[in-house]
N, C-alpha and C positions, 0 to 999 in steps of 0.2 A: 641172642639169634647172632653170629657170627657173619658178615659178609659173603662169604661163599656160603652158605644156609639159605643167606640171603636170594641170592644168585642162583641158586636151582628151584626154590620156591618159585620164584617167575618164572622160568625157564618151565614148571610143571601147570602155574597155574597163570597164563597170559591173560585171563581177564580182570586178577585183581588188581593190573593196571588201567583199566579202565571205569568207566562210571557207569558199572551198573548196579547191583543190588547196593553195593558199597561205597566211598568214597576214597579221596585219594589217597588211600594213607600210607601203601607200599611204598611208589613210586619216588616221592618226598622223602620217604626214610631215607632209599639205598642212594636218591642223589647224595644227599647230606653225607651220608656215610663217605659215599667214593670221594667228594670234594673235599673230605675234612682228610680223608688217609693220602689224596693226590697234591693236595696244596699245599698243606702242613699247619702251623699254627699262625704263621704270622696271616694267609688268609682267613682265616678262619678271625682272629682277630679284629683284620678288615670289615667283616661280612656283620662280627657283631655292632661295630660303631656303625655303620652303615643304620642297621636294625635300629640303632638308640636315635640317630639322626633323623630318621622316617616317623619315628613315634613321636619325638619331641615335635615334628613336626604336623601331625596328625594333630597332638594338642590343641584344644582350641583356645587360643592368644585373644587377651583381654583386649576389645574394640575400641578404638578413638573415637574424639568425636566425630571426624567424617564420617565413621565408617556408622555409626549410628545414626547422622541425619541422612545418608543415601539407604539405609534398609529402608524397603518401604513399608511391612509391618512391623515393629519393635513388638519384642514380645515382653520386655520390661518396663517401668518408667523411667522416661529420657532425664539426665539430669539437669539441673537447672540452667548451665553453659549451654545445652543443647537446646533446649527450647528457646531460650533468650536470641542466640547467633543462626544466621541463614548459614547453609555452607561454604566453605572457604570459597567455593567454584563460581559464587556472586560477583567475589569481588576479582580486579584485574591480576591475573601472574604476573608475577616478579617476572620484570625485567633485566636482562644481564647482558649490558653493554660492550665489549671488546674496547679493550685500551691499546690505542696505538703507538707501539715501540718506534722508538727514533732510528733504527734500520730496516724500518719496516718499510714498505712503498703505502704511495697514497693508493691504489688502486688496492691492493690488500686489504687494507683497514677497512674501504666502503665496502667492498664483497663483505666483507666478515657484519659488519653493520647492517648492511641490507639480510643478512642469514639473519642475524638473531631478530630482527624487529619481522622479520617473516614468522620466525617460530611463535615470536610472541604474540602474533595476529592470528595465527592455527589455533594456538590454545585458547585465544578469547572465543574464537569461534566455535571450537568444540565445547568448550564451556556454557556454551549456549543450549545448545543440543543436551548434554548433558544436567543444565537445569532444569529444560523441558522434560527429561525422564524423571528427574525427580518431581519434579510437583505434580505428573499425571501419577507414580506410585505414592504421594501422601497419602494419609489416612483422614486428614482434618483439610485440606487443600482441595478443593475441585481447579480443573486445567482452565486456563485462560480463556481457553477458545468456546469453553461449555454453553447454554443457551441460560438464560436465569432461572428455570425451569431445574435442569438437573443440577445447577450450582447450588441452589436450596433444598433440594431433597439429598443431595451430598451432603451439606452440611449439617443437615437433620441427621444425618443418619450416619454421622461419624463424631468426635469428639471436637469440643470447641477447638478453633486454629490456636497453636501458641505463635508467639512474637516471630519463631524462624518458620512458618509456615505465611505467616501475612507476607514479611518483606520478602520472603522467596517469591512469590507469585508476583508483586508489585515491580520486583527486578525482572522476572522472565518475561510480564509484560513491556516491560520498558525496552529490553532487550529484542524481545523478536517484531517490536513495530520502526523498530531500526536496520534491525538485519538486509530488509532488500539492498535498500540503498547504501546502506556501508558494504554491502557486499560486491556490490557495481562498480562503489570506490576504488574497491581492493583489488576487482580485476582491470578496471580502467588503468590505476596510476601504479599497482604495485609497489617498487619500493619507495615511490613517492608517497606514499601513503600518510608516511608521521609530519610530513609538511604540508599536506592541506589538512587534516584533521584540524590542525593549531589554529586555521583560520576561520572552520567550522566545526567547533570543540562539540557542539551537540545532538550532531546524526551521529558521533560513537557510542554501540550499545556500554554498557556500565564495564564490562570485560574485556572489552577493547581499549579503551582507554588507558597512554602511554603517560607517565609523571607528569609531562611538563603539560601538558592537556588536562588536567588534574589543575596544576596549578595557576593555567590560566583560566579556568574555573573558578577556581575561588578568590582567585582577587579579583575577579570582574563581580561576584556574588558580594565580597565583603564591600568594596568598592559603590557599588550600589544600596545596599544596604545602610550602609553611612551615609550618602546622598539622602537617603528615604527618611531619615529619622533628623535630618537640617530640614528637610521638606516638611514633616510632623510637627516639631515643633511651632515652624512658621504657620502652619497652618491652624494648629490649635488654639496659637495665638489669635488670630484675629475673629473680624464679627463676622463674617461669613461663614466662617466654617463650624462656628459654635449650633447655629441652627442646626446641622447633617452632620455630626459630631462621628456618625458609624461608618459615614462613607469615609472621612481621610483612615478612620483606622483600618476599615479594611483594605483599603489603597495600600496602608503602608504597609499590612502583613502579608500580601501579595508580591510585594518588590522587594521586601526585607526576605523572603522565602524563598523566593525566585519563582513562583507561582503565576505570574504572567509574561512576556518578552521585553525584554529592554527596550521597544522600539514603542511602548508605549509613552517610558518616562521621557522619551523626546518631542513625543505632540503634546505631552501634556495632559494627557488622558489617564487613570487608574485600569483599563482593560476589560474586556466584556467580563460579565459573570464572576465581578468581584468578592461580591460579599458572600457569597454562594464560596467559592474556594477558597475565602477566608474563614468561614463557618466550617467547612469540612475541615482544612488545616489544622483548625484549634481544636477538633473533634479526636480526627487521629492521631495530634501528640497527648492528648488528656489518658486516652485511652495506652498510647506506647509507656506515659510514663508508670500505671497504671501495671502493666506486664512488666515493666523491668521490677516492678516492688515488690512484688508477688516472685518474679523468678530469682530473686536471690541478689536484687541491687546492682546496682555501677560495675562492683566486683565480679561478677559472670560475666559481664563483653572482656572481650578480645579488643586489643589497642585499638586493632581499625575500624571495629563495630563502635567501640566509645567517639570518636572522630566523626566517624559518620552521624551520629545522633547529634553530636553536639551541630554540625551543619543542617540538619531537620529542626533543631529549635532555635537559627539563627546566630548561633554563636562563633564567633570567628577562630579560625583555626589556624591560620597560617603564622610560624612563627612561635608558638606554642607546642611545649610538649605536651607526651599523652598521660604523664601525673599533675599537669594543671587542669587537662581539658576534664579529667575525671572528677576531680575537684571540684571542679563546673557546674558538671554535668550531676554530680551526688548535689550539692546547692540548688540547683532545677529543683531537683525530685523533690526537695526536704522543702520548698518553696511553695509547689504547686501539689502539695497533698492537701488534699479533703479532710477536713475537722471531723465533720459528720460520719460517725459510727452507725450500723445496723445494716440487720439482715432480710426485712423486710423490703416490698418494692420499690417504696416510696422513698424508703431513706437509700437505696441506691442510687436513684435519680437525683435525689439532692443530691447526693455527693458527687453523681457523673456532673452534673453542673454548679458546682459548687470548682470540681476540679478545671474544667473548661475556661469559668473566670478567671482563674488564678495567670491559667495558661495565656488566656489574653491583654490580661493586666502583664503578665512579666515580656511579653513581646513588643508591648509598648514603652520599657526602658532598655535605656544602653547595653551593648556587649559587656562594658567594664563593671555594670552593678551586678553581675549577677558575678 
């Protein structure tokens, strides 16, 4: 059918151009023929390239690790790295500070510097709500504001929580508890917030910590840990502490892992509920070690999570490369692995108890031996 015949049919039967009993068949055909005749071969080639580009865009692209984590109900099993590593939004975003050119004025440099910090804090605050949404859509991690009954019901109805879900829940709870005060601080101080957070570094959510603030916290933690090791050696050698060695050990674990405030060190006390906090920390570390072993080992962790995992185990990280920290974490996992095996409940309980005892003993050794 040529073009003239098609136009005569369209004038004689206009209902063929409407959505009646049939479909829109003749109209696209005529439009395609007219556009091809009038616009020439160049336009047709452009249209074919656009069609190919559209087809390539509609084709499903392979999902990245962050996309798999952010999906609420994944249809396929997650890779080991996804189940071990929490979303990247739980960590601080990259901070790109401007450099001052020799010919630029001080005012323009300070303006660009304040703009960079403002963009950083906006991204960090936005990440808190993104993580809250991820947690609410997680199939195995209940939201932090739910009641105990609802949380237990959700946990029983879903799969066992992965390491990614557990860390996501802990970091969201930490950030939400500090969000009101930090938001007020940002509104009052504005561009001077980076100077204020250096004085009060623990009032900031994880996603809003600048690199200098992280270095301040790490230096303080490592100095406190070194002082606690010196006090531990003196306490275990004294006759008074031999009667109650658990109190000395629990106090050292709390100070070494930063479970209590540093103000109690100046008073000379271990802090309230030191025994319970130390016991829970040992159980948490032993469970985390087991999940890392079952999820692919240290190689499945990203570099940032390797550093954070070493910090949680009382391993110094300042001045050490990621490769060195990976080897230390692998050595930690090797030394805390339980030797007892078994599928029954008694064997599993015995293996957990053995792993917790090894973690407790390893926390009493200086960092250089790991």
